[in-house]
TORNUZA-920309 format. One record per residue: residue number from 1; x, z, y of N, C-alpha, C in turn. Coordinates in steps of 0.05 Angstrom, whole numbers, plus 5000, padded with zeros to 4 digits. Layout:
<nodes>
seq | n.c1 | n.c3 | n.c2 | ca.c1 | ca.c3 | ca.c2 | c.c1 | c.c3 | c.c2
NUM | X | Z | Y | X | Z | Y | X | Z | Y
...
</nodes>
This chain:
<nodes>
seq | n.c1 | n.c3 | n.c2 | ca.c1 | ca.c3 | ca.c2 | c.c1 | c.c3 | c.c2
1 | 0973 | 3611 | 1147 | 0946 | 3605 | 1137 | 0929 | 3630 | 1140
2 | 0907 | 3629 | 1153 | 0889 | 3652 | 1155 | 0872 | 3654 | 1130
3 | 0868 | 3678 | 1120 | 0854 | 3683 | 1096 | 0833 | 3704 | 1099
4 | 0823 | 3714 | 1077 | 0801 | 3734 | 1077 | 0808 | 3758 | 1095
5 | 0788 | 3768 | 1109 | 0791 | 3791 | 1126 | 0815 | 3789 | 1146
6 | 0820 | 3766 | 1157 | 0840 | 3761 | 1177 | 0868 | 3768 | 1168
7 | 0875 | 3767 | 1143 | 0902 | 3770 | 1134 | 0915 | 3742 | 1136
8 | 0940 | 3742 | 1141 | 0954 | 3717 | 1144 | 0975 | 3714 | 1123
9 | 0974 | 3693 | 1108 | 0995 | 3687 | 1088 | 1019 | 3678 | 1104
10 | 1042 | 3689 | 1097 | 1067 | 3681 | 1112 | 1078 | 3655 | 1100
11 | 1072 | 3649 | 1075 | 1081 | 3624 | 1062 | 1060 | 3616 | 1043
12 | 1056 | 3589 | 1041 | 1039 | 3578 | 1021 | 1054 | 3555 | 1008
13 | 1056 | 3555 | 0982 | 1070 | 3534 | 0968 | 1060 | 3531 | 0939
14 | 1063 | 3506 | 0929 | 1054 | 3501 | 0901 | 1078 | 3505 | 0882
15 | 1070 | 3510 | 0857 | 1091 | 3511 | 0835 | 1077 | 3500 | 0810
16 | 1090 | 3500 | 0788 | 1078 | 3491 | 0764 | 1056 | 3511 | 0754
17 | 1056 | 3535 | 0765 | 1035 | 3555 | 0757 | 1011 | 3554 | 0775
18 | 1013 | 3544 | 0799 | 0990 | 3543 | 0817 | 0998 | 3543 | 0846
19 | 0979 | 3550 | 0863 | 0983 | 3553 | 0892 | 0990 | 3581 | 0898
20 | 1014 | 3585 | 0911 | 1023 | 3613 | 0918 | 1017 | 3619 | 0946
21 | 1006 | 3642 | 0951 | 1001 | 3653 | 0979 | 1016 | 3679 | 0981
22 | 1037 | 3678 | 0998 | 1054 | 3701 | 1001 | 1046 | 3717 | 1026
23 | 1042 | 3742 | 1024 | 1034 | 3760 | 1046 | 1057 | 3778 | 1055
24 | 1054 | 3790 | 1078 | 1075 | 3809 | 1088 | 1075 | 3835 | 1072
25 | 1052 | 3845 | 1063 | 1051 | 3870 | 1050 | 1035 | 3868 | 1025
26 | 1041 | 3887 | 1006 | 1026 | 3889 | 0981 | 0996 | 3895 | 0987
27 | 0991 | 3911 | 1007 | 0964 | 3918 | 1014 | 0948 | 3894 | 1023
28 | 0960 | 3876 | 1039 | 0947 | 3851 | 1046 | 0941 | 3834 | 1022
29 | 0960 | 3831 | 1005 | 0957 | 3815 | 0980 | 0934 | 3827 | 0963
30 | 0934 | 3853 | 0960 | 0914 | 3866 | 0944 | 0886 | 3863 | 0956
31 | 0884 | 3865 | 0983 | 0857 | 3861 | 0996 | 0848 | 3832 | 0992
32 | 0866 | 3813 | 0993 | 0858 | 3785 | 0989 | 0849 | 3782 | 0960
33 | 0864 | 3793 | 0941 | 0858 | 3792 | 0913 | 0831 | 3804 | 0907
34 | 0825 | 3827 | 0918 | 0800 | 3841 | 0913 | 0776 | 3825 | 0925
35 | 0781 | 3815 | 0949 | 0759 | 3798 | 0961 | 0753 | 3774 | 0944
36 | 0774 | 3760 | 0935 | 0769 | 3736 | 0917 | 0755 | 3745 | 0891
37 | 0764 | 3766 | 0879 | 0752 | 3776 | 0854 | 0723 | 3782 | 0858
38 | 0715 | 3794 | 0880 | 0688 | 3801 | 0884 | 0670 | 3776 | 0889
39 | 0683 | 3754 | 0894 | 0669 | 3729 | 0897 | 0670 | 3712 | 0872
40 | 0682 | 3723 | 0850 | 0684 | 3709 | 0826 | 0707 | 3689 | 0823
41 | 0727 | 3691 | 0841 | 0750 | 3674 | 0841 | 0772 | 3686 | 0823
42 | 0788 | 3669 | 0810 | 0808 | 3678 | 0792 | 0836 | 3675 | 0805
43 | 0849 | 3697 | 0809 | 0876 | 3698 | 0820 | 0894 | 3714 | 0803
44 | 0920 | 3710 | 0804 | 0940 | 3727 | 0794 | 0954 | 3741 | 0817
45 | 0963 | 3765 | 0814 | 0977 | 3778 | 0835 | 1004 | 3788 | 0825
46 | 1025 | 3782 | 0841 | 1053 | 3791 | 0834 | 1065 | 3801 | 0860
47 | 1067 | 3827 | 0863 | 1078 | 3838 | 0887 | 1062 | 3830 | 0912
48 | 1074 | 3816 | 0930 | 1062 | 3807 | 0954 | 1051 | 3779 | 0953
49 | 1051 | 3767 | 0928 | 1043 | 3740 | 0924 | 1018 | 3738 | 0907
50 | 0999 | 3721 | 0917 | 0975 | 3715 | 0902 | 0979 | 3686 | 0891
51 | 0972 | 3683 | 0866 | 0974 | 3657 | 0854 | 0947 | 3647 | 0845
52 | 0939 | 3625 | 0857 | 0914 | 3612 | 0848 | 0921 | 3591 | 0827
53 | 0916 | 3598 | 0802 | 0925 | 3578 | 0781 | 0910 | 3551 | 0783
54 | 0926 | 3530 | 0778 | 0914 | 3503 | 0776 | 0897 | 3502 | 0751
55 | 0876 | 3485 | 0753 | 0859 | 3481 | 0730 | 0874 | 3465 | 0709
56 | 0871 | 3472 | 0684 | 0883 | 3457 | 0662 | 0870 | 3430 | 0660
57 | 0886 | 3409 | 0655 | 0876 | 3382 | 0655 | 0872 | 3373 | 0626
</nodes>
């Protein structure tokens, strides 16, 4: 999956916490996180994984 600034998530998968986007490096994950944050998007970051939380129902 191609993402912000041409970084490629190596895996994308759902969990009970949200949608996980796994990157090759921490730097790529951090760049994606910072890009999303600058656009007002809410993400969690854990190592090389970005988690987009699901909305509470």
